[in-house]
C-alpha positions as CSV (number, residue, x, y, z in Angstrom):
1,M,-85.1,27.9,1.8
2,P,-82.2,25.9,3.5
3,R,-82.4,25.7,7.3
4,F,-79.2,27.7,7.7
5,L,-80.5,30.6,5.6
6,S,-83.9,30.5,7.2
7,V,-82.4,30.8,10.7
8,L,-80.2,33.7,9.7
9,F,-83.1,35.3,7.8
10,L,-84.7,36.1,11.2
11,T,-81.9,38.6,11.7
12,L,-82.9,40.5,8.5
13,L,-86.2,41.2,10.2
14,C,-84.4,43.5,12.6
15,L,-84.8,46.2,9.9
16,T,-88.6,46.2,10.3
17,S,-89.7,44.1,13.2
18,S,-90.4,44.6,16.9
19,G,-92.3,42.8,19.6
20,R,-92.1,39.3,18.2
21,A,-92.5,36.2,20.3
22,D,-89.3,35.1,22.1
23,P,-87.3,32.7,20.0
24,A,-86.6,29.2,21.3
25,A,-83.1,28.7,22.6
26,P,-80.7,26.6,20.5
27,A,-80.6,22.9,21.3
28,G,-78.6,22.4,24.5
29,F,-79.2,25.9,25.8
30,I,-81.6,27.5,28.3
31,A,-83.0,31.0,27.8
32,L,-83.1,33.4,30.8
33,R,-85.1,36.4,29.6
34,D,-86.0,39.9,30.4
35,F,-83.3,40.9,33.0
36,D,-84.1,44.5,33.9
37,Y,-80.7,46.0,33.7
38,A,-82.0,49.6,34.2
39,G,-84.3,48.8,37.1
40,L,-87.2,50.8,35.6
41,N,-89.2,47.9,34.0
42,H,-89.1,49.6,30.6
43,P,-89.7,46.9,28.0
44,R,-86.7,48.0,25.9
45,Q,-84.2,48.2,28.8
46,K,-83.9,44.4,29.2
47,L,-81.6,41.7,28.1
48,D,-81.7,37.9,27.5
49,L,-79.1,35.3,28.3
50,Y,-78.6,32.0,26.6
51,L,-76.6,29.5,28.7
52,P,-75.6,25.9,28.2
53,E,-78.0,23.5,29.9
54,K,-75.1,21.6,31.3
55,P,-72.9,23.9,33.5
56,A,-69.4,24.3,32.3
57,D,-66.3,23.4,34.3
58,K,-65.0,27.0,34.1
59,P,-66.5,30.4,33.2
60,L,-67.5,30.7,29.6
61,P,-66.7,33.5,27.1
62,L,-69.7,35.6,26.3
63,I,-70.9,36.8,22.8
64,V,-73.1,39.9,23.2
65,Y,-75.4,40.8,20.3
66,I,-77.1,44.2,19.7
67,H,-79.8,44.4,17.2
68,G,-80.3,46.8,14.3
69,G,-83.3,48.6,12.9
70,G,-82.2,52.2,12.4
71,W,-82.5,52.9,16.1
72,E,-86.2,52.8,15.6
73,A,-87.1,49.2,15.0
74,G,-86.0,45.7,15.9
75,D,-85.6,44.1,19.3
76,K,-83.6,41.7,21.4
77,T,-85.4,38.7,19.9
78,D,-83.5,39.2,16.6
79,T,-81.1,36.4,17.5
80,G,-80.6,34.4,14.3
81,L,-76.9,35.3,13.9
82,L,-76.2,35.0,17.7
83,F,-77.7,31.5,17.7
84,E,-75.5,30.4,14.8
85,L,-72.4,31.5,16.6
86,I,-73.1,29.8,20.0
87,K,-75.1,26.7,19.0
88,N,-72.1,24.4,18.9
89,G,-71.5,25.0,22.6
90,G,-68.7,26.4,24.7
91,W,-70.2,29.9,24.7
92,A,-72.7,32.0,26.6
93,G,-74.8,34.4,24.6
94,A,-76.6,37.7,25.4
95,S,-79.0,39.9,23.4
96,I,-79.5,43.4,24.6
97,G,-82.5,45.6,24.1
98,Y,-82.3,49.4,24.2
99,R,-84.7,52.4,24.0
100,L,-85.5,53.4,20.4
101,S,-85.5,56.9,19.0
102,Q,-89.3,57.2,19.4
103,D,-88.8,56.3,23.1
104,Q,-85.9,58.7,23.7
105,K,-83.4,60.7,21.6
106,W,-79.7,60.2,21.6
107,P,-77.7,59.6,23.8
108,A,-80.3,57.2,25.5
109,Q,-79.2,54.3,23.3
110,I,-75.5,54.3,24.3
111,H,-76.5,54.9,28.0
112,D,-78.7,51.8,27.8
113,V,-76.2,49.5,26.2
114,K,-73.4,50.6,28.6
115,A,-75.7,50.0,31.5
116,A,-76.4,46.5,30.1
117,L,-72.7,45.8,29.9
118,R,-72.2,46.9,33.5
119,W,-75.1,44.6,34.5
120,L,-73.4,41.7,32.6
121,G,-70.1,42.3,34.3
122,A,-71.7,42.6,37.8
123,H,-73.7,39.3,37.3
124,A,-71.1,37.3,35.3
125,Q,-70.2,35.0,38.2
126,D,-73.8,34.3,38.9
127,H,-74.2,32.8,35.4
128,G,-70.9,31.2,34.8
129,I,-69.5,33.9,32.5
130,D,-65.9,35.1,32.3
131,P,-66.1,38.9,32.3
132,T,-62.6,39.1,30.8
133,R,-63.7,37.3,27.7
134,I,-66.6,39.4,26.3
135,G,-67.0,39.9,22.5
136,L,-69.6,42.2,20.9
137,I,-71.4,41.9,17.5
138,G,-74.1,44.2,16.1
139,I,-75.8,44.8,12.8
140,S,-76.5,48.2,11.3
141,A,-77.6,50.4,14.2
142,G,-76.4,47.6,16.5
143,G,-73.0,47.7,14.6
144,H,-72.8,51.4,15.4
145,L,-73.5,50.8,19.1
146,V,-71.0,47.9,19.5
147,S,-68.4,50.0,17.7
148,L,-69.0,52.9,20.1
149,L,-68.8,50.6,23.1
150,G,-65.5,49.4,21.8
151,T,-63.9,52.7,21.2
152,S,-65.4,54.7,24.1
153,Q,-64.3,52.4,27.0
154,G,-63.4,54.8,29.9
155,V,-65.2,57.8,28.3
156,T,-67.3,58.9,31.3
157,S,-69.4,61.4,29.3
158,L,-71.1,58.5,27.6
159,E,-71.8,56.4,30.7
160,G,-75.1,58.0,31.6
161,K,-77.1,57.3,34.7
162,V,-79.1,54.3,33.6
163,G,-78.9,51.3,36.0
164,K,-76.3,50.9,38.6
165,A,-73.1,52.7,38.6
166,G,-69.8,50.8,38.6
167,D,-67.0,49.7,36.3
168,S,-67.8,48.2,32.9
169,P,-66.2,44.9,32.0
170,T,-63.3,45.2,29.5
171,I,-64.4,44.4,25.9
172,A,-62.1,41.9,24.3
173,C,-63.2,42.3,20.7
174,V,-65.9,43.9,18.4
175,I,-67.6,42.9,15.2
176,N,-69.2,45.7,13.4
177,F,-71.6,44.6,10.6
178,C,-72.5,47.6,8.4
179,G,-72.8,50.1,11.2
180,P,-72.2,53.9,10.9
181,A,-68.8,55.0,12.1
182,N,-68.7,58.7,11.4
183,F,-71.9,60.7,11.1
184,I,-70.1,63.8,10.0
185,T,-68.8,62.1,6.8
186,F,-72.0,60.1,6.3
187,P,-73.9,62.5,3.9
188,G,-73.3,62.5,0.2
189,K,-71.7,59.0,-0.1
190,G,-74.5,57.1,-1.7
191,S,-76.9,56.5,1.1
192,I,-80.7,57.0,0.6
193,I,-80.8,58.2,4.2
194,D,-80.7,62.0,4.2
195,P,-79.6,63.2,7.7
196,E,-81.2,66.6,7.0
197,K,-84.6,65.3,6.0
198,P,-87.2,65.0,8.8
199,G,-88.4,61.4,9.5
200,T,-85.2,59.7,8.4
201,A,-83.4,57.4,10.8
202,I,-80.5,59.8,11.6
203,S,-82.6,62.9,12.0
204,K,-85.0,61.0,14.3
205,L,-82.1,59.7,16.4
206,F,-80.8,63.2,17.0
207,G,-84.1,65.0,17.2
208,G,-83.8,67.1,14.0
209,P,-81.5,67.8,11.0
210,M,-78.0,66.6,11.7
211,S,-76.6,70.0,10.8
212,Q,-78.3,71.4,13.9
213,H,-76.9,68.6,16.1
214,L,-73.3,68.4,15.0
215,A,-72.0,68.1,18.6
216,E,-74.3,65.2,19.2
217,A,-73.3,63.6,15.9
218,T,-69.6,63.9,16.7
219,A,-70.1,62.5,20.1
220,A,-72.1,59.6,18.7
221,S,-69.5,58.6,16.1
222,P,-67.3,55.7,17.1
223,I,-64.4,57.1,15.1
224,T,-64.3,60.1,17.5
225,Y,-62.8,58.0,20.3
226,V,-60.4,55.7,18.4
227,S,-57.2,55.2,20.4
228,K,-54.3,52.7,20.7
229,G,-55.9,50.7,23.5
230,D,-59.1,49.8,21.7
231,P,-60.0,46.1,21.3
232,P,-59.5,44.3,18.0
233,F,-62.2,45.0,15.4
234,M,-63.7,43.1,12.5
235,H,-65.9,45.1,10.0
236,I,-68.3,43.4,7.5
237,H,-69.7,45.6,4.8
238,G,-71.2,45.3,1.3
239,T,-70.0,47.5,-1.5
240,S,-73.6,48.1,-2.7
241,D,-75.0,49.1,0.7
242,N,-77.4,52.0,0.0
243,L,-78.2,52.7,3.7
244,V,-74.8,52.9,5.3
245,P,-72.1,53.7,2.7
246,Y,-69.2,51.2,2.4
247,S,-66.9,54.2,2.9
248,Q,-67.9,54.2,6.5
249,A,-66.2,50.9,7.1
250,Q,-63.2,51.9,5.1
251,E,-62.7,55.1,7.1
252,F,-63.2,53.3,10.4
253,D,-60.8,50.5,9.5
254,A,-58.1,53.0,8.4
255,A,-58.5,55.1,11.6
256,L,-58.1,52.0,13.8
257,G,-55.1,50.8,11.8
258,Q,-53.4,54.2,12.1
259,A,-53.9,54.0,15.9
260,G,-52.3,50.6,16.0
261,V,-55.5,48.7,16.7
262,P,-55.9,45.3,15.0
263,S,-58.7,45.8,12.4
264,I,-60.0,43.5,9.7
265,L,-62.3,44.7,6.9
266,L,-64.3,41.9,5.2
267,T,-65.8,43.2,2.0
268,G,-68.9,41.8,0.4
269,E,-68.5,42.7,-3.3
270,G,-71.9,43.7,-4.5
271,G,-73.4,43.0,-1.1
272,P,-76.4,45.0,0.1
273,H,-76.9,46.5,3.6
274,V,-77.2,43.1,5.3
275,F,-76.2,39.7,3.8
276,F,-75.4,36.3,5.1
277,S,-73.3,33.3,3.9
278,R,-71.6,30.3,5.4
279,D,-68.3,32.0,4.6
280,L,-69.3,35.0,6.7
281,V,-70.4,33.0,9.7
282,K,-67.2,30.9,9.5
283,K,-65.0,33.9,9.5
284,V,-66.9,35.6,12.3
285,G,-66.7,32.4,14.4
286,T,-62.9,32.1,13.8
287,F,-62.5,35.8,14.9
288,F,-64.3,35.1,18.2
289,N,-62.5,31.8,18.7
290,D,-59.1,33.2,18.2
291,I,-59.6,36.1,20.7
292,L,-62.0,34.7,23.3
293,R,-61.0,31.1,23.4
294,R,-57.4,31.0,22.2
295,A,-56.2,34.4,23.5
296,K,-54.4,35.0,20.3
297,A,-54.3,37.6,17.6
298,P,-57.2,37.2,15.1
299,G,-56.1,35.0,12.2
300,V,-58.8,36.0,9.7
301,P,-57.2,37.9,6.8
302,E,-58.7,41.1,5.5
303,G,-60.3,40.8,2.2
304,P,-63.5,39.5,0.5
305,V,-66.3,37.6,2.1
306,A,-69.0,35.7,0.2
307,I,-72.4,37.3,0.2
308,K,-74.4,34.1,-0.6
């Protein structure tokens, strides 16, 4: 397997893995691990930072990665995609852990990642990070969480009481890779996940059949909070995704566009739930570069993305 694909393959393991050894930082970077953003020493409520060995002349933009795994697997060591994005320098990177559904039911997951963002904002100056240039990317369950972070800025009901109180840094942009956007319209669209069936990812997240937790499902849906002031979004989704239906990305993209929010949908024709290609990484990198480094509107056109 080519080195490029073997590195990115690590991220695929987010669907089934947890507790792996910490990955080595990319060449030229140092890893600062296990910052306890909640102050409770819970192994899931920690984040890792990846910073250039040579201090930069000015604060760096930060790419924050949130792992997937159906809210029940994966961990913050699933950094293959993050490393591909920051390895050429000029960036800081962060990978956030959060409590899984077997640890705590919803809304613990959003409370955790919001607390982690508050921690990053509060400690940005300590680590040479520019808190006004923070971009988010997440895959699957992580895509759901970064999307919710992006649309629910200022929604106090989702802040929770994890970690220290305070203002969250403003999110500059979000990349949602195959994450659920609307749990209410999720059923019956071709997913093998039945939200009514015990033991499936969504029913485990909410603590029972979704029909008995509609208020929680609505509150957990990023689309619920879409408004004009949301940051620019990029969505990446395969048309043959049998876990999270492609229609979720279409619906989310349309809602953001209707609200006047810049939104780009990259479609992997025939693509499964998670896929990688050089084309995909290039377009993701361009999106982050345009917004976080050049302070301009994203120049990546909506349309197809290679899946291999």
